[in-house]
C-alpha positions in Angstrom: -16.0 3.2 -1.5 -12.3 2.4 -1.3 -11.3 -0.8 -3.0 -8.5 -3.0 -1.9 -6.4 -5.6 -3.8 -5.4 -7.5 -0.7 -5.3 -7.3 3.1 -3.2 -9.0 5.7 -4.3 -9.1 9.4 -1.8 -10.2 12.0 -2.9 -11.1 15.5 -0.6 -11.5 18.4 -1.0 -12.5 22.0 -3.5 -14.4 24.2 -6.0 -16.5 22.2 -4.9 -15.1 18.8 -5.4 -18.4 17.1 -9.0 -18.5 18.1 -9.7 -15.2 16.2 -8.2 -16.4 12.9 -10.7 -18.1 10.6 -13.8 -17.7 8.6 -14.9 -14.6 10.6 -12.2 -12.5 9.0 -12.6 -13.9 5.5 -16.1 -12.5 5.0 -15.7 -9.3 6.9 -15.7 -6.8 4.0 -16.7 -8.7 0.9 -17.5 -5.6 -1.2 -14.1 -4.1 -0.7 -12.2 -6.5 -2.9 -12.5 -6.8 -6.7 -14.0 -10.1 -8.0 -10.7 -10.9 -9.7 -8.7 -11.0 -6.4 -7.6 -14.6 -5.8 -7.2 -14.5 -2.0 -8.0 -11.0 -0.8 -7.8 -11.5 3.0 -5.0 -13.3 4.7 -4.6 -13.7 8.4 -1.8 -14.9 10.6 -1.3 -15.2 14.3 1.3 -15.8 17.0 0.7 -16.5 20.7 3.7 -14.4 21.5 2.9 -11.0 23.1 4.2 -7.9 21.5 5.3 -4.8 23.3 3.9 -6.0 26.6 0.4 -6.1 25.2 -1.9 -9.0 26.0 -3.4 -8.7 22.5 -2.4 -6.8 19.4 -3.9 -6.7 15.9 -2.3 -5.1 12.8 -4.0 -4.7 9.4 -2.0 -4.1 6.2 -4.0 -3.2 3.1 -3.0 -2.5 -0.5 -5.9 -0.2 -1.4 -6.9 2.9 -3.3 -6.4 5.0 -0.1 -2.8 5.6 -1.4 -4.1 7.6 -4.4 -4.5 11.1 -2.8 -1.2 11.1 -1.0 0.6 9.7 -4.0 -1.0 12.3 -6.3 0.2 15.1 -3.9 3.7 13.6 -3.8 4.0 13.2 -7.6 2.7 16.8 -8.1 5.2 18.2 -5.6 8.2 16.3 -6.9 7.3 17.0 -10.6 7.1 20.7 -9.7 10.6 20.6 -8.1 12.0 18.4 -10.9 10.7 20.8 -13.6 12.5 23.7 -11.8 15.7 21.6 -11.6 15.7 21.3 -7.9 18.2 18.7 -6.6 18.6 17.2 -10.1 22.3 18.2 -10.2 23.0 16.0 -7.2 21.7 12.9 -9.0 23.4 13.8 -12.3 26.8 13.7 -10.4 26.1 10.0 -9.9 25.1 9.2 -13.4 21.4 9.7 -13.5 20.0 11.8 -16.4 16.7 13.7 -16.8 15.3 10.8 -18.9 15.6 8.5 -15.9 13.4 10.8 -13.9 10.9 11.3 -16.7 10.6 7.5 -17.1 10.0 7.1 -13.4 7.4 9.8 -13.3 5.6 8.0 -16.2 5.7 4.8 -14.1 4.2 6.6 -11.1 1.4 8.0 -13.3 0.6 4.5 -14.6 0.5 3.2 -11.0 -1.9 6.0 -10.1 -4.1 5.3 -13.1 -4.2 1.6 -12.2 -5.3 2.3 -8.6 -8.0 4.8 -9.8 -9.5 2.2 -12.2 -9.5 -0.6 -9.6 -13.0 -2.1 -9.6 
């Protein structure tokens, strides 16, 4: 099961206010870790968007980012280790240590998301 730190649901259009409330709060109780303070937030506006009578958007900070981020880090590390594009950044004052530090940060972010319970 994918775990999420937090979610935001925005509702727009006719009767949007009527949909915001307790129904959303308990929708997926097992998705959020017990330490999450306020895992599900909801907002609304009666204004229509894009000509639609109603529109719902969900934003979630969850583990679903792990696989795409792992592929991105792997690909960019491979290019970095071969020296691809690095000279462009070195012209502007960045050094290899800057990249290595940032790769370490990304690995820590990935580790934190993997361990989320």
